[in-house]
Backbone as CSV, one residue per row, in Angstrom:
resi,resn,N_x,N_y,N_z,CA_x,CA_y,CA_z,C_x,C_y,C_z
1,MET,3.228,-22.021,34.161,3.203,-21.335,35.450,4.296,-20.263,35.492
2,ILE,3.920,-19.073,35.923,4.880,-17.979,36.064,5.646,-18.151,37.371
3,ILE,6.971,-18.111,37.282,7.828,-18.322,38.450,8.470,-16.995,38.854
4,LEU,8.098,-16.480,40.019,8.723,-15.266,40.528,10.054,-15.607,41.185
5,LYS,11.020,-14.703,41.067,12.350,-14.940,41.611,12.537,-14.182,42.923
6,SER,13.294,-14.800,43.831,13.620,-14.161,45.103,14.735,-13.140,44.902
7,THR,14.972,-12.335,45.921,16.073,-11.373,45.878,17.405,-12.076,45.636
8,GLU,17.585,-13.233,46.294,18.830,-13.983,46.135,18.967,-14.523,44.717
9,GLU,17.889,-14.999,44.153,17.935,-15.527,42.790,18.196,-14.420,41.770
10,ILE,17.609,-13.263,41.982,17.862,-12.145,41.074,19.313,-11.708,41.156
11,ALA,19.926,-11.813,42.338,21.349,-11.476,42.459,22.200,-12.406,41.601
12,ILE,21.838,-13.683,41.552,22.563,-14.626,40.693,22.299,-14.298,39.223
13,MET,21.060,-13.962,38.900,20.728,-13.613,37.518,21.436,-12.329,37.082
14,ARG,21.682,-11.457,38.031,22.433,-10.240,37.727,23.846,-10.598,37.242
15,GLU,24.437,-11.608,37.848,25.767,-12.056,37.427,25.707,-12.774,36.076
16,ALA,24.678,-13.584,35.871,24.499,-14.218,34.563,24.315,-13.161,33.480
17,GLY,23.562,-12.116,33.814,23.354,-11.023,32.863,24.620,-10.261,32.583
18,ARG,25.443,-10.071,33.610,26.719,-9.376,33.400,27.611,-10.148,32.437
19,ILE,27.630,-11.471,32.584,28.455,-12.287,31.697,27.919,-12.221,30.267
20,ALA,26.602,-12.317,30.111,26.017,-12.236,28.771,26.297,-10.880,28.131
21,ALA,26.166,-9.806,28.926,26.449,-8.466,28.401,27.914,-8.340,28.007
22,GLY,28.797,-8.876,28.833,30.215,-8.845,28.496,30.512,-9.591,27.220
23,ALA,29.796,-10.689,26.998,29.976,-11.450,25.760,29.595,-10.622,24.542
24,LEU,28.553,-9.800,24.671,28.187,-8.911,23.558,29.276,-7.878,23.303
25,HIS,29.911,-7.396,24.357,31.022,-6.459,24.180,32.176,-7.128,23.434
26,VAL,32.438,-8.389,23.745,33.461,-9.143,23.016,33.092,-9.232,21.539
27,ALA,31.827,-9.554,21.264,31.371,-9.647,19.875,31.514,-8.312,19.160
28,SER,31.119,-7.228,19.841,31.138,-5.911,19.192,32.537,-5.508,18.767
29,ALA,33.541,-5.921,19.539,34.924,-5.569,19.224,35.425,-6.284,17.976
30,LEU,34.745,-7.355,17.586,35.174,-8.142,16.429,34.449,-7.764,15.140
31,ILE,33.384,-7.013,15.245,32.535,-6.794,14.075,33.160,-5.790,13.116
32,ARG,33.615,-6.316,11.999,34.214,-5.529,10.916,34.254,-6.410,9.677
33,PRO,34.399,-5.817,8.505,34.443,-6.614,7.276,35.549,-7.664,7.316
34,GLY,35.221,-8.861,6.851,36.188,-9.944,6.779,36.123,-10.934,7.916
35,VAL,35.555,-10.540,9.049,35.433,-11.445,10.191,34.299,-12.436,9.917
36,THR,34.487,-13.696,10.305,33.424,-14.678,10.111,32.540,-14.747,11.353
37,THR,31.323,-15.213,11.151,30.433,-15.378,12.300,30.928,-16.506,13.207
38,ARG,31.691,-17.447,12.678,32.320,-18.468,13.519,33.374,-17.845,14.440
39,ASP,34.121,-16.871,13.917,35.103,-16.165,14.755,34.417,-15.556,15.977
40,ILE,33.281,-14.924,15.753,32.540,-14.286,16.838,32.048,-15.330,17.832
41,ASP,31.508,-16.416,17.318,30.994,-17.484,18.171,32.085,-18.039,19.078
42,GLU,33.255,-18.303,18.518,34.338,-18.886,19.303,34.841,-17.921,20.374
43,ALA,34.946,-16.635,20.038,35.412,-15.647,21.010,34.414,-15.476,22.147
44,VAL,33.133,-15.474,21.819,32.095,-15.333,22.840,32.086,-16.539,23.774
45,GLU,32.175,-17.729,23.224,32.185,-18.926,24.068,33.379,-18.901,25.024
46,ALA,34.547,-18.533,24.516,35.739,-18.486,25.367,35.565,-17.489,26.503
47,TYR,34.955,-16.349,26.205,34.735,-15.333,27.244,33.779,-15.846,28.319
48,ILE,32.673,-16.445,27.904,31.690,-16.927,28.877,32.315,-17.946,29.819
49,VAL,33.074,-18.865,29.268,33.720,-19.895,30.091,34.745,-19.262,31.032
50,LYS,35.509,-18.308,30.519,36.521,-17.624,31.347,35.878,-16.927,32.539
51,GLU,34.667,-16.413,32.350,33.977,-15.682,33.412,33.231,-16.593,34.383
52,GLY,33.372,-17.901,34.202,32.744,-18.831,35.126,31.344,-19.246,34.747
53,GLY,30.943,-18.948,33.508,29.617,-19.315,33.047,29.652,-20.466,32.055
54,ARG,28.497,-20.722,31.489,28.339,-21.738,30.457,27.471,-21.155,29.353
55,PRO,27.836,-21.365,28.082,26.970,-20.867,27.007,25.575,-21.487,27.107
56,ALA,24.550,-20.656,27.143,23.186,-21.156,27.307,22.621,-21.758,26.035
57,PHE,23.091,-21.299,24.892,22.497,-21.739,23.631,23.055,-23.074,23.149
58,LYS,24.329,-23.332,23.403,24.991,-24.498,22.820,24.368,-25.785,23.360
59,GLY,23.792,-26.548,22.453,23.115,-27.781,22.833,21.649,-27.603,23.178
60,TYR,21.179,-26.361,23.301,19.777,-26.119,23.649,18.891,-26.527,22.470
61,ARG,18.080,-27.546,22.681,17.239,-28.103,21.618,18.067,-28.470,20.383
62,GLY,19.338,-28.801,20.628,20.211,-29.208,19.542,20.943,-28.093,18.835
63,PHE,20.816,-26.852,19.324,21.505,-25.742,18.653,23.017,-25.952,18.759
64,PRO,23.765,-25.780,17.646,25.168,-26.197,17.637,26.185,-25.131,18.036
65,ALA,25.758,-23.944,18.426,26.706,-22.850,18.644,26.379,-22.093,19.919
66,SER,27.271,-21.150,20.264,27.107,-20.361,21.488,26.415,-19.026,21.248
67,VAL,26.363,-18.576,20.002,25.614,-17.363,19.657,24.712,-17.651,18.465
68,CYS,23.674,-16.856,18.332,22.927,-16.766,17.083,23.462,-15.542,16.354
69,ALA,23.832,-15.718,15.088,24.377,-14.622,14.287,23.525,-14.487,13.028
70,SER,22.704,-13.438,12.987,21.698,-13.292,11.937,22.005,-12.058,11.098
71,LEU,22.164,-12.255,9.797,22.610,-11.196,8.893,21.478,-10.624,8.047
72,ASN,21.406,-9.311,7.999,20.576,-8.566,7.050,19.096,-8.923,7.142
73,ASP,18.581,-9.819,6.282,17.153,-10.145,6.320,16.838,-11.281,7.288
74,GLU,17.859,-11.759,8.003,17.638,-12.815,8.993,17.208,-12.191,10.315
75,VAL,16.124,-12.696,10.862,15.539,-12.112,12.073,16.220,-12.664,13.331
76,VAL,16.242,-13.981,13.456,16.804,-14.640,14.634,17.362,-16.008,14.258
77,HIS,18.179,-16.565,15.162,18.623,-17.964,15.155,19.562,-18.322,14.006
78,GLY,20.253,-17.329,13.455,21.224,-17.614,12.408,22.381,-18.450,12.936
79,LEU,22.827,-19.404,12.144,23.908,-20.298,12.556,25.264,-19.691,12.214
80,PRO,26.169,-19.589,13.191,27.526,-19.133,12.884,28.220,-20.112,11.935
81,SER,29.084,-19.555,11.064,29.761,-20.390,10.081,31.092,-19.772,9.698
82,ALA,32.079,-20.616,9.463,33.376,-20.147,8.973,33.282,-19.643,7.541
83,ARG,32.178,-19.947,6.874,31.998,-19.510,5.475,31.258,-18.178,5.368
84,ARG,30.765,-17.656,6.486,29.999,-16.411,6.433,30.864,-15.259,6.945
85,ARG,31.356,-14.473,6.026,32.194,-13.322,6.371,31.364,-12.044,6.325
86,LEU,31.552,-11.203,7.342,30.860,-9.923,7.367,31.382,-9.036,6.245
87,ARG,30.456,-8.283,5.654,30.813,-7.367,4.580,30.386,-5.956,4.955
88,ALA,31.118,-4.986,4.459,30.761,-3.589,4.713,29.327,-3.344,4.251
89,GLY,28.560,-2.689,5.114,27.166,-2.401,4.798,26.182,-3.407,5.353
90,ASP,26.680,-4.580,5.817,25.795,-5.546,6.468,25.297,-5.005,7.800
91,ILE,24.206,-5.594,8.286,23.867,-5.507,9.704,23.821,-6.928,10.227
92,VAL,24.257,-7.126,11.466,24.302,-8.468,12.031,23.781,-8.439,13.462
93,SER,22.828,-9.306,13.735,22.294,-9.455,15.090,23.038,-10.578,15.794
94,ILE,23.571,-10.271,16.969,24.232,-11.269,17.801,23.383,-11.479,19.055
95,ASP,22.909,-12.702,19.227,22.083,-13.080,20.369,22.905,-14.059,21.200
96,VAL,23.005,-13.800,22.491,23.868,-14.628,23.339,23.218,-14.866,24.691
97,GLY,23.427,-16.069,25.226,22.938,-16.395,26.561,24.044,-17.012,27.386
98,ALA,24.031,-16.747,28.679,25.025,-17.310,29.597,24.319,-17.870,30.820
99,VAL,24.763,-19.037,31.249,24.243,-19.664,32.467,25.271,-19.486,33.573
100,PHE,24.808,-19.007,34.731,25.670,-18.865,35.901,24.914,-19.402,37.111
101,GLU,25.504,-20.396,37.764,24.895,-21.026,38.950,23.436,-21.399,38.702
102,GLY,23.182,-21.913,37.501,21.867,-22.449,37.175,20.864,-21.461,36.636
103,PHE,21.223,-20.166,36.533,20.303,-19.160,36.028,20.851,-18.551,34.729
104,VAL,19.930,-18.074,33.899,20.274,-17.642,32.542,20.164,-16.126,32.389
105,GLY,21.137,-15.556,31.675,21.045,-14.182,31.179,21.015,-14.230,29.665
106,ASP,20.146,-13.435,29.040,19.905,-13.518,27.600,19.843,-12.106,27.037
107,THR,20.623,-11.845,25.989,20.660,-10.490,25.440,21.010,-10.536,23.963
108,ALA,20.590,-9.528,23.225,20.881,-9.461,21.788,21.033,-8.007,21.364
109,TRP,21.790,-7.824,20.291,22.042,-6.485,19.758,22.272,-6.603,18.267
110,THR,21.801,-5.637,17.515,22.060,-5.613,16.075,23.089,-4.542,15.769
111,PHE,24.160,-4.950,15.111,25.312,-4.094,14.852,25.439,-3.758,13.372
112,PRO,25.872,-2.548,13.070,26.262,-2.243,11.695,27.680,-2.725,11.435
113,VAL,27.935,-3.163,10.226,29.294,-3.527,9.816,29.810,-2.374,8.962
114,GLY,30.594,-1.509,9.575,31.020,-0.298,8.883,29.882,0.712,8.825
115,GLU,29.841,1.485,7.761,28.823,2.523,7.608,27.458,1.914,7.297
116,MET,26.420,2.465,7.908,25.052,2.020,7.633,24.397,2.898,6.590
117,GLY,23.497,2.305,5.806,22.620,3.073,4.951,21.515,3.719,5.771
118,VAL,20.786,4.636,5.138,19.716,5.363,5.835,18.646,4.412,6.346
119,GLU,18.248,3.441,5.533,17.198,2.510,5.921,17.620,1.671,7.124
120,ALA,18.840,1.170,7.092,19.331,0.345,8.200,19.459,1.164,9.477
121,GLU,19.931,2.387,9.369,20.092,3.223,10.548,18.746,3.495,11.212
122,LYS,17.733,3.789,10.405,16.400,4.006,10.961,15.895,2.752,11.664
123,LEU,16.120,1.597,11.055,15.685,0.329,11.642,16.347,0.088,12.992
124,LEU,17.662,0.249,13.052,18.370,-0.023,14.298,18.018,0.978,15.382
125,ARG,18.013,2.257,15.037,17.677,3.275,16.024,16.282,3.040,16.609
126,THR,15.326,2.743,15.740,13.934,2.637,16.186,13.706,1.371,16.995
127,THR,14.318,0.267,16.588,14.143,-0.978,17.334,14.770,-0.867,18.715
128,TYR,15.922,-0.219,18.783,16.547,0.036,20.088,15.620,0.895,20.963
129,ARG,15.041,1.926,20.385,14.141,2.799,21.144,12.898,2.026,21.595
130,ALA,12.402,1.117,20.751,11.242,0.299,21.103,11.559,-0.624,22.275
131,LEU,12.779,-1.165,22.297,13.197,-2.002,23.430,13.049,-1.235,24.733
132,HIS,13.544,-0.017,24.771,13.497,0.746,26.020,12.091,1.262,26.333
133,ALA,11.280,1.445,25.303,9.874,1.788,25.560,9.165,0.626,26.254
134,GLY,9.456,-0.597,25.808,8.875,-1.770,26.456,9.379,-1.956,27.875
135,ILE,10.679,-1.780,28.058,11.252,-1.922,29.405,10.622,-0.930,30.376
136,ALA,10.359,0.282,29.906,9.776,1.311,30.767,8.397,0.920,31.295
137,ARG,7.721,-0.009,30.619,6.400,-0.465,31.067,6.486,-1.662,32.000
138,ALA,7.683,-2.180,32.232,7.851,-3.373,33.069,7.918,-2.966,34.535
139,VAL,6.793,-2.518,35.060,6.720,-2.040,36.436,5.568,-2.745,37.158
140,PRO,5.674,-2.918,38.475,4.600,-3.567,39.219,3.278,-2.833,39.020
141,GLY,2.225,-3.628,38.801,0.896,-3.056,38.635,0.469,-2.900,37.194
142,LYS,1.424,-2.862,36.259,1.067,-2.862,34.841,0.662,-4.271,34.430
143,ARG,0.105,-4.380,33.216,-0.238,-5.669,32.650,0.815,-6.076,31.627
144,LEU,0.931,-7.378,31.394,1.956,-7.889,30.484,1.865,-7.249,29.104
145,SER,0.663,-7.089,28.590,0.517,-6.563,27.234,0.904,-5.091,27.122
146,ASP,1.059,-4.398,28.247,1.513,-3.008,28.184,2.916,-2.929,27.583
147,ILE,3.724,-3.962,27.810,5.083,-3.985,27.256,5.030,-4.059,25.738
148,GLY,4.311,-5.044,25.222,4.219,-5.208,23.775,3.534,-4.044,23.085
149,ALA,2.529,-3.472,23.746,1.835,-2.328,23.144,2.788,-1.151,22.963
150,ALA,3.670,-0.938,23.950,4.640,0.154,23.854,5.637,-0.096,22.732
151,VAL,6.102,-1.345,22.603,7.021,-1.704,21.524,6.360,-1.487,20.167
152,GLN,5.153,-1.996,20.020,4.444,-1.887,18.746,4.214,-0.432,18.347
153,GLU,3.851,0.396,19.294,3.585,1.801,18.991,4.817,2.482,18.409
154,VAL,5.977,2.263,19.016,7.203,2.894,18.532,7.539,2.408,17.119
155,LEU,7.454,1.093,16.914,7.847,0.534,15.625,6.888,0.936,14.510
156,GLU,5.608,0.832,14.774,4.649,1.116,13.707,4.548,2.603,13.402
157,GLU,4.768,3.454,14.383,4.798,4.892,14.097,5.920,5.241,13.126
158,ALA,6.980,4.425,13.132,8.106,4.643,12.222,7.938,3.879,10.912
159,GLY,6.820,3.190,10.746,6.567,2.469,9.510,7.270,1.134,9.415
160,LEU,7.665,0.556,10.551,8.373,-0.719,10.554,7.413,-1.872,10.838
161,GLY,7.784,-3.066,10.359,7.003,-4.252,10.635,7.356,-4.832,11.997
162,VAL,6.367,-5.375,12.697,6.565,-5.968,14.020,6.397,-7.480,13.896
163,VAL,7.475,-8.220,14.086,7.432,-9.677,13.937,6.454,-10.279,14.942
164,ARG,5.575,-11.160,14.440,4.562,-11.785,15.287,4.940,-13.194,15.742
165,GLU,5.641,-13.935,14.888,5.834,-15.364,15.161,6.812,-15.658,16.290
166,TYR,7.624,-14.669,16.672,8.625,-14.873,17.715,8.483,-13.761,18.751
167,THR,8.667,-14.120,20.021,8.354,-13.190,21.106,9.434,-13.232,22.175
168,GLY,9.325,-12.297,23.114,10.095,-12.382,24.338,9.494,-13.439,25.255
169,HIS,10.049,-13.565,26.466,9.658,-14.686,27.314,10.126,-14.468,28.747
170,GLY,9.504,-15.203,29.643,10.043,-15.281,30.990,11.367,-16.016,30.966
171,ILE,12.169,-15.803,32.001,13.509,-16.399,32.031,13.931,-16.598,33.480
172,GLY,14.734,-17.628,33.722,15.204,-17.916,35.074,16.129,-19.107,35.041
173,ARG,15.733,-20.187,35.711,16.519,-21.416,35.621,16.434,-22.015,34.220
174,ASN,15.373,-21.706,33.527,15.208,-22.114,32.132,15.273,-20.875,31.252
175,MET,15.820,-21.047,30.046,15.925,-19.906,29.155,14.543,-19.391,28.732
176,HIS,13.625,-20.317,28.498,12.275,-19.924,28.111,11.294,-20.396,29.174
177,GLU,10.698,-19.445,29.856,9.679,-19.715,30.858,8.433,-18.903,30.528
178,GLU,7.345,-19.221,31.199,6.153,-18.379,31.081,6.419,-17.055,31.796
179,PRO,5.836,-15.970,31.304,4.910,-15.878,30.181,5.620,-15.520,28.877
180,MET,4.954,-15.770,27.755,5.417,-15.214,26.490,5.204,-13.701,26.518
181,VAL,6.099,-12.972,25.852,6.023,-11.505,25.848,5.964,-11.021,24.399
182,PRO,4.762,-10.971,23.807,4.651,-10.498,22.426,5.070,-9.035,22.307
183,ASN,5.487,-8.655,21.116,5.885,-7.274,20.836,4.765,-6.481,20.172
184,TYR,3.547,-6.892,20.410,2.387,-6.251,19.796,1.161,-6.537,20.659
185,GLY,0.075,-5.839,20.359,-1.181,-6.100,21.041,-1.678,-4.899,21.820
186,PRO,-2.943,-4.932,22.224,-3.519,-3.826,22.986,-2.991,-3.801,24.411
187,PRO,-2.933,-2.626,25.027,-2.489,-2.540,26.422,-3.552,-3.053,27.381
188,GLY,-3.130,-3.244,28.631,-4.080,-3.540,29.694,-4.581,-4.963,29.757
189,MET,-3.861,-5.900,29.136,-4.320,-7.280,29.119,-3.218,-8.203,29.640
190,GLY,-3.606,-9.419,29.988,-2.634,-10.415,30.430,-2.349,-10.328,31.914
191,PRO,-1.393,-11.138,32.368,-1.078,-11.192,33.804,-0.605,-9.843,34.347
192,LEU,-0.892,-9.622,35.616,-0.389,-8.448,36.309,1.114,-8.613,36.528
193,LEU,1.874,-7.564,36.277,3.314,-7.609,36.488,3.603,-7.463,37.979
194,GLU,4.407,-8.389,38.507,4.685,-8.438,39.935,6.177,-8.350,40.214
195,VAL,6.518,-7.909,41.406,7.908,-7.895,41.852,8.435,-9.330,41.834
196,GLY,9.605,-9.518,41.249,10.215,-10.837,41.155,10.055,-11.501,39.810
197,LEU,9.243,-10.917,38.936,9.112,-11.449,37.584,10.326,-11.007,36.762
198,VAL,10.945,-11.926,36.051,12.079,-11.604,35.193,11.720,-11.978,33.761
199,LEU,11.916,-11.029,32.853,11.506,-11.195,31.464,12.658,-10.908,30.517
200,ALA,12.694,-11.634,29.414,13.539,-11.278,28.279,12.655,-10.496,27.316
201,ILE,12.895,-9.200,27.235,12.122,-8.317,26.359,12.934,-8.129,25.089
202,GLU,12.349,-8.470,23.921,13.167,-8.506,22.720,12.394,-8.137,21.450
203,PRO,12.299,-6.847,21.151,11.677,-6.444,19.896,12.416,-6.995,18.686
204,MET,11.645,-7.440,17.703,12.158,-7.854,16.396,11.374,-7.091,15.349
205,ALA,12.068,-6.338,14.525,11.401,-5.442,13.592,11.977,-5.611,12.198
206,THR,11.188,-5.207,11.200,11.610,-5.309,9.806,11.338,-3.994,9.080
207,THR,12.029,-3.812,7.959,11.754,-2.633,7.131,10.625,-2.890,6.150
208,GLY,10.096,-4.098,6.132,8.996,-4.442,5.238,7.874,-5.112,5.997
209,ASP,7.389,-6.238,5.459,6.318,-6.983,6.101,6.870,-7.768,7.278
210,TRP,5.996,-8.119,8.219,6.455,-8.806,9.427,6.542,-10.321,9.268
211,ALA,6.011,-10.880,8.187,5.971,-12.334,8.032,7.383,-12.912,7.886
212,THR,7.595,-14.112,8.441,8.914,-14.750,8.429,8.838,-16.134,7.800
213,ARG,10.021,-16.685,7.507,10.116,-18.058,7.004,11.307,-18.737,7.672
214,LEU,11.196,-20.048,7.847,12.264,-20.837,8.445,13.141,-21.406,7.341
215,GLY,14.457,-21.251,7.485,15.387,-21.701,6.467,15.556,-23.209,6.434
216,LYS,16.241,-23.691,5.398,16.452,-25.126,5.209,17.307,-25.735,6.307
217,ASP,18.102,-24.897,7.006,18.932,-25.446,8.089,18.121,-25.775,9.338
218,GLY,16.842,-25.424,9.324,15.975,-25.717,10.459,16.083,-24.749,11.614
219,TRP,16.914,-23.709,11.463,17.118,-22.737,12.533,16.907,-21.291,12.087
220,THR,17.548,-20.899,11.003,17.589,-19.483,10.632,16.221,-18.985,10.200
221,VAL,15.751,-17.925,10.848,14.465,-17.310,10.529,14.727,-15.999,9.795
222,SER,14.138,-15.859,8.595,14.328,-14.666,7.771,12.986,-14.037,7.433
223,THR,13.029,-12.806,6.961,11.809,-12.171,6.479,11.411,-12.794,5.142
224,ARG,10.136,-12.975,4.941,9.666,-13.569,3.681,9.932,-12.661,2.491
225,ASP,9.850,-11.360,2.718,10.029,-10.419,1.608,11.475,-9.940,1.473
226,HIS,12.385,-10.530,2.255,13.822,-10.210,2.210,14.136,-8.785,2.687
227,SER,13.209,-8.189,3.408,13.498,-6.882,3.998,14.455,-7.045,5.168
228,LEU,15.146,-5.950,5.525,16.095,-5.989,6.637,15.372,-6.242,7.963
229,ALA,16.077,-6.875,8.894,15.507,-7.162,10.217,16.496,-6.779,11.308
230,ALA,15.960,-6.357,12.446,16.783,-6.031,13.617,16.187,-6.688,14.847
231,HIS,17.057,-6.947,15.820,16.666,-7.652,17.048,17.502,-7.100,18.204
232,PHE,16.818,-6.587,19.216,17.486,-6.125,20.434,16.810,-6.800,21.622
233,GLU,17.609,-7.115,22.656,17.050,-7.846,23.799,17.812,-7.533,25.079
234,HIS,17.058,-7.394,26.155,17.616,-7.323,27.497,16.857,-8.283,28.410
235,THR,17.549,-8.824,29.399,16.897,-9.529,30.498,16.595,-8.498,31.584
236,VAL,15.332,-8.438,31.997,14.854,-7.361,32.868,14.125,-7.939,34.081
237,ALA,14.527,-7.503,35.267,13.844,-7.896,36.503,12.892,-6.785,36.925
238,ILE,11.696,-7.175,37.326,10.726,-6.210,37.837,10.892,-6.141,39.352
239,LEU,11.306,-4.971,39.820,11.545,-4.745,41.246,10.566,-3.706,41.768
240,GLU,10.583,-3.482,43.077,9.633,-2.542,43.673,9.766,-1.154,43.072
241,HIS,10.991,-0.738,42.773,11.208,0.609,42.243,11.057,0.668,40.728
242,GLY,10.812,-0.485,40.081,10.659,-0.503,38.637,11.566,-1.527,37.989
243,PRO,11.791,-1.413,36.666,12.595,-2.410,35.963,14.092,-2.221,36.193
244,GLU,14.800,-3.337,36.308,16.257,-3.311,36.331,16.771,-4.169,35.180
245,ILE,17.591,-3.583,34.314,18.209,-4.331,33.225,19.349,-5.154,33.819
246,LEU,19.233,-6.488,33.722,20.258,-7.371,34.273,21.399,-7.602,33.287
247,THR,21.130,-7.471,32.011,22.169,-7.642,30.985,22.821,-6.289,30.703
248,TRP,23.553,-5.826,31.668,24.156,-4.488,31.672,25.636,-4.629,31.938
249,PRO,26.514,-3.788,31.391,26.222,-2.570,30.624,25.934,-2.839,29.153
250,GLU,25.212,-1.912,28.561,24.933,-2.003,27.131,26.200,-1.794,26.321
251,VAL,26.155,-2.312,25.107,27.214,-2.037,24.146,27.069,-0.588,23.695
252,GLY,28.105,0.216,23.875,28.027,1.616,23.478,28.298,1.795,22.003
253,MET,27.445,2.568,21.336,27.652,2.909,19.930,27.201,4.332,19.709
254,ALA,27.807,4.982,18.748,27.549,6.407,18.528,26.098,6.696,18.201
255,TRP,25.430,5.731,17.519,24.070,6.036,17.056,23.022,5.851,18.131
256,THR,23.362,5.238,19.286,22.317,5.048,20.305,22.052,6.378,20.970
């Protein structure tokens, strides 16, 4: 069942989104060669708690950390570790959620570690652009599949793979609510988008094939062909005037 949010509930989600966005800013300040993904996880958790929130991921279905940290060919759900040090030339996706007064904000960003290669830069730029193409379709009167169709068009025009096995989702008191929000498909299908619907829109793209595999740790999802992967996400409320990004402000980077 799709759960629409009231004005008051969206105001609380706006605060949850602010905390999640701030956590990404904390992560971005740490990203450089030599830093471990555990370092990032610990700093993000401390920030969320300081801001009056609770890490949404820690303990969720048994997940052991406060962020997902996915490197290079890892698409989503990478486990932070004191043994995983960032290296120059890596790309790393940091996915973070924060709970505030019972509501969740969820956001993700893929960062370069130092200088990016041409292939990685194209991947990050295009996936970011696809995120905003999808958000632009999150308006009352559109259909759910209009979001995914816009994402798919941007990614495939650039020759990138569009991950099928993992999608965006509704969000509110629960991190994952109906409806699922695929990043592909024809426009004009699915539920009508209504005022009060809140969605986590999250393109996942690859430089090769879109097929994925689950790692031995039971969490980390990687590309089967070991191609690079990127993941960007915002929590977005559909309002009368159009979409509002609740996980704001964005992390500023020169390439956006």
